[in-house]
N, C-alpha and C positions, 0 to 999 in steps of 0.2 A: 116259774121263769124257765125258759128254754135254755139249752146248753149254748155256751159261748166259747169262741176261740179267738185269740189275739195272735196275729202273725206279724213278726217284726224283723227289721234290720236293727241290731242293737246300737246304742249310742257309740259313735266312733267318728273319725274323720270321714268325710263324704267319700263313698266308694261305689264302684260298680261291683256288685257281689255275685254276678253270674259266675258259676263255679269254674268255668274255663278261664275267665279273665277277672281276677280279683285285683282291681286297679284302684288305688287311691286317685281321685280326680284332681285334687288341689294342684299337684305339681305337673299335670299333663295338660298341655295348652288347649287341645281341641277335643278332649274327651268330656262330653257333658254327663251329668248324673243321669242314669237311665232309670225308668220306672221299675219297680220291683215286680217284674212280670212273673217270676217264679212264685212269689207269694200270692199273686192274683190268681194263678192257676190253682194253688192250694186252697185259697178262699172259696173258689167256685166249687171245688170238691167238697169242702166242708158244708157249704150251703146246700148242696144236693143231699147231704146226710142230715139235714135238719138243724144245722148250727147257725147261730147269728155270728157273723165274722166281722172283724175289724183289722185293718192293715195300717201299720205305722212304720215309717222309716225314721228312726230316731237320730240318724246322722244329720238330718235336716232340721232337727229341733224337737222339743217335746219332753215330757217327763214320764218315763216308763213306769215308775212306781206309782205315780199319781193316777195314770191311766188304768193300771192294774187294779187299784183300789176302787175306781169308779165303775169300770166295765165288768169287773169280777169274772174273768174268764175261767172256764174249766180247764182249758188247754192253752199253753203258750208255745208257739212254734217260732224258732229263731234260725235265720240263716247265719251260719258262723263262717268267717273268712280266716284264712291263715295269717295274713298280716295283722289282724286285730284279735287273734284268738284269745289271748289272756283277758283283755278288757271286755270282750264279748261275754266270756264265761263268767267273769266277775259280776257283770250286770245281772246275769240270770241268777247267780247265787243270792244276790241281795233281794231279788224278787221272791225267791223261794223262802228265804228267811222271814220275810214279812207276810207272805201268803202261802203257807205250807200246803194248802189243799190243791194248789195249781199243779197240774202235770206239765212238765216242761219237755218239749221235743226239740232236738237239734238236727239240722241237716247242713250239708255243705261239703265242699271238696276236701277239707281236712280229714273227713271220716272215711275216705278211701283207704287210708293207712292207719289212722288213729281212731279206733272205734271201741273195742272192748275195754281198753284202758280208761276211756272216758267214764265208764260206769264206776270203776274203782276210785278214780281220782276226783270225780265230780259227782258224788252220790245224789245230789239234788236233781240230776237229769233222769227223767223217767224213760225216755227212748232216744236212741241214736239211730237216725235213718241213714243207711248206706245206699248210695246209688239214687236212681230216679225216685222222687218222693211221692208222686201223686197217688198211685194205687196203694202204696204202703200206708200213707196217711189215711186214706179212705177206710182201710181195714182196721186201723187203730181206732178211728172215730166210730166205726160201726160195731165195735166191741168184739171183734174176732179175737179168740184166745191168743195171748202173746206167742205161745209156742208154735202157732200156725201161721204167723205173719212173716213172710220172707223179707229180708233186707233190713232187719232191725237188730240192735243190741239193747238189752234191758237187764234189770236187776231182779234176781229171784233167790230168796233165802240168802241174801248178802253175797251172792255170787253174780259175776257178770256173765250173761248168756248171749252168745252170738249165733243168730240163725243163719241159714243159707241165704246167699245173695238172691235178690229178685232178678229174673231175666228182664232185659230191656223191653219196654212197651213197643210192640210192633205196629200198633194201630193208633197213631197219634190223632187221627180224625175223631177218635172216640172220646177224647178229652173235652171237657167244657171250655168255652172261651174264657180268657182271664177276666176276673171280676173288676173291671175298670171303674165300676160305680163306687168302689170303696177307696179310691185314691183321688187326689186332686191332680187331674191330668195336666192342668195348666203349668205345673211346676216343671214338667219335662219337655224341654224345647231344643230345637236344633241350635247348634252353636254358631251357625253362620247367619241365619235370618231371624232367629228368635221365635219361629213358629212352633206350635205344639206338635210333638212327635210321639207316636206310639211304637212299641216294639211288637212285631209279629214274628213269632218263632215258627219258621217254615220247615225246618228239618233238624235232626239230631244225629250225631255220629260223624266220624272221620276215619278213613282207612289208613292214614299215613303215619300216625304215631311219631311225630317229630320229637326230637330229643328233649326239648324244653317245654312242650305243650301238654296241657291237661285235657284236651278235647277227647282223645281216644280213651284214656282212663275213665273220664267222667261219663261219656255218652256212647262208648263202644266204637268198634271199627266198621260196623255196618251203618251206612247212611240210611236213616229212616225218614221218609219224606211224607208230609201231609199232601193231600190231593189239592189240585188247583182250586177246585170248587169249594173246599173247606176253608182255604186261605182267603178266597174272595168273599166268602160269607162273613168272616171276621172283619175284613176291611170294610165291608158295607155296614156292619154294626158300628164300627168306629166312626164312619162318616155320618151315618144317620142319627146315632144316639149321642155322640160326643163332639161332632163337627171337627174331627181330626182327619187331616188330609195328607199328612206327612208321616212316612213310615220307615223304620229300620227293619229290614227283613233279616232277622237273626238266624244264623245257622253256624255250624262248625265248618261247613264248606258248601257254599250256596249252589254253584253251577257245575258240580262234578257230573251230574246227569244232564247232558245237553238237551235231550228231547223233553225232559220234565221242565227245564228252564224255559225253553221256547214255548211250550204249552202254557205255562203260567203267564208268560208275557202276552201271548195271543189272547188268552181269556180275560186278562185285565183290560186289554184294548177293547175286546168285544163287549165287556160289561158296561162300557161308557164311563167308568169311574175316572174322574180327573184328580189323580193323586201324584205325589212325588215319593220316591223311595230310594233307599240305598241298600247295599249288600256287600258281602266280601267275595273274593274270588281267589283261586289259585292262579299262578302266573302261566300255567300251561293249559288252561281250559277255556280261554276266551278267543273268539273269532269275530270277523266283521258282521256276519249275519246275526249272531247272538247280541253283540253290542248294539247294533242298529235297532233290533226289536226291543231290547231292554230300554233304550232311550225312548222309543215310541210309547212304551207302556208306563213311562214316568220315572225311570231310573235316572238320577242326576249325580250320583256319587258311588264309586266302588272303592273298597279298601283292599289292599294287596299286602299279604305277609311276605315282604321281600326278605327280611331278616338280616341279610349281609350282602355287601358288595364283593365279597371274596368267594370265588367258586369253591375253594378248599374248605372254607367254613360251612358253606351250604352242603357240601358233600358229607362233612363230618356230622352234621345234625340230622341227616337223613331227609333233607327237604325234597330231594328228587326233582329239582328244577335247575335250569341254567340261567345265567345272566342274560342270554339272548332271549329265552322265554319271557323274562321280565320286560326286556326292552320291547318285544313285540306286543305284549299285552298293553303296555303303556301307550304305544303308538296307536293301537286299535281303539282304545278308549278315548284318546285325545281326538282322533279322527271323527269319532261319533259324539263329540261334545259332552262326554261324561267326565265329571271331575274325578280326581284320583287322590286317594289318601294312602300313602305308603307307610308301613311299619318296619322299623329296623330294631335289632337287638344288639347292643354293644356289650362286650365283656363275657362272651361265651368262652369256654375253657381254652379254645385255640386262638383267641384274640391276641394279636400282636400290634405293635405300632403300625406295621405295614397293612395288615388286614383292616384295622380301624380306619386308616386313611383311605383305603380302597372303598370302604362303605360310605364314608362321607362324600367322596368324589362321585360315587355312583348315585347317591341321593341327589346331588346337585345336577348330574347329567340327566337323570330322569325328569327333574324339574316338575314334580307333581304339585297339586294345589295345596295339599296338607301333608305333613310328615310327623310321625312320632318316633323319637329315638328312645327306646327303653333300655334300661340296664338289666342284665341277665339275672333272673331270680329262679333258683332251683326249688320250686314248690314241691312239697311232698306229693307223691303219686306220679311224678315225671321221672324219666330216665336220668335227667339232669341231677335230680336230688341224690340218687344213689352214687352217681359219678362224682359229685362234689364231695361226698363223705369219703369215698374210697381214695380219692386223690388229694384229700386234705386241702380243698380250696377255700374252706372257711375255718381258718386256724383259731379264730376267736369265737367260734360258734355261729350258727345260722341265725340271722335276725332279719325278719321280713317287714319291720316297721315302715320302711320307706320303699316297699316293693316297687320295682320297675323304674325307680328314680334314683335312690341311693343304692349303690351296688351291694349285693348280699354276699358275693364271693369274689375272689381274685381270679384271673385266668392263669394259665401255666406260666405266662411271661409278665403279665401286668398286675400291679397292685390294685386294690379297690380304689385307692385315692387317685391313681392315674386314670382308671376307667371313668371315674366321676368327672375328672377334668376333661377327658375326651368327649364325654357325653355332653357337657355344657358347651364345649367348643363346637360340636356337631350342630346343636340347635342354633347357636349364634351364626355359624357359617351358612346354614341353609336359609334361615328366615330373615337375616339382616342383609341379604344381597340386594343391591339396588334394582337389579332386573326383577327379582321376585316381588319386591315392594311395589314397583310400578305396575307389573302385571296384575297384582292383586287389586290395587286401587282402580285400575281401568275395568276390572271385572265386576265391581260392586254395582248393584241394581237398586238399592234403597238406602235410606238413611239408617234404618235398623241394622242392615248389614254393616254399614260403615261403623256404627257404634260398637257392634260386637267384635269386629276385627280390630278396632282401636283398643278396646279393652284387652283383647288377647295380646296385642303388641306391647301394651304397658306391662302386663303380667310377664311377658318374655324378658323385657329389659330389666325388671326387678330381680330376675333369677340369675342374671349374668354377672 
């Protein structure tokens, strides 16, 4: 029997476990569960090394221990998230107790800061991968001596050993395409029209290192981009093999390189591919020519990290944008018929009643198609984490169980309870406006869209 590897999201509430955004999706209205693209990359790496691979997201159901008994993997790779860290690790411990021969490998954002200790405190873990996992996993599976593998912690003679970090992969085109044949792609659908959607990871890295964000710690400050040709080859594979025509172009910052963005859009148009796609943008990198070309190539939605309607708060978190930058980008996108999804964060350390009100009013002024109001979560690895500890913003200890929904910390002026009240009020004031409801109803183009929006509306009302 050949070697086998099981790659999992552990049993937990449904979450997006991309290391930058560890979001439980139950409490967030328009955040759908995303496919486990990180595991699909690792599965492709494993298959290249001669392994039979199986991928399972146990947050969507299933029995991990039963599958381990039937599949009999040599290795188990788990993506561990900060909000579910304890339950994730407990599930791995149970597997190891029943199947002691399995080598368990963990990866994820928690291990930016918490790595060597894992080996001491969770001795059933064989390897902790720090940083980008693809090349590291390949060397583990290919039998490279542990001492020579960059980016891992492991146990040797009852001691935790931490090797040097692995440099970021500069050649993303060299990675195999994600192993989409190992998942049920039909599970992962757009929240508006219910059509199957795939995630295409187009670049990694962000130079801005915002106060609350994990993008730079996880993926570095240099933006590493795939070539347009490589991205289009993956899109064609999705269209031809899986009949997927809707895409989320995942990146830490999509259009920071203007010429690369325009080149990708032109080549999608030239390819004749009839697709729709969405991406994120900074509020100071969009212009009319770019937005027009993005629309022509199939872009129908852009998300913007607005964060706050207070210029003072934006300055404090190092966002390096202005409210007028944001207004201009929203204007340009609306002009070019691209829907807008704005993100806001309430409860950052400098939040006051005044700044929170400015944020809610700014969200209403921008009047985008979708909004998410998050509550501030100082995840380990961010500047916010250290700031919260030094300034004692979590007097009863940090708890990330309800990350981005239930406040994890107070601000300098507002209690956690007050921040939560403001958060719920913000959602209600934005989405329950008669103007917004009418605009949304008139924009619907199918019964499927109506059903999905109606379902989201019911969910919204239940939370208020």
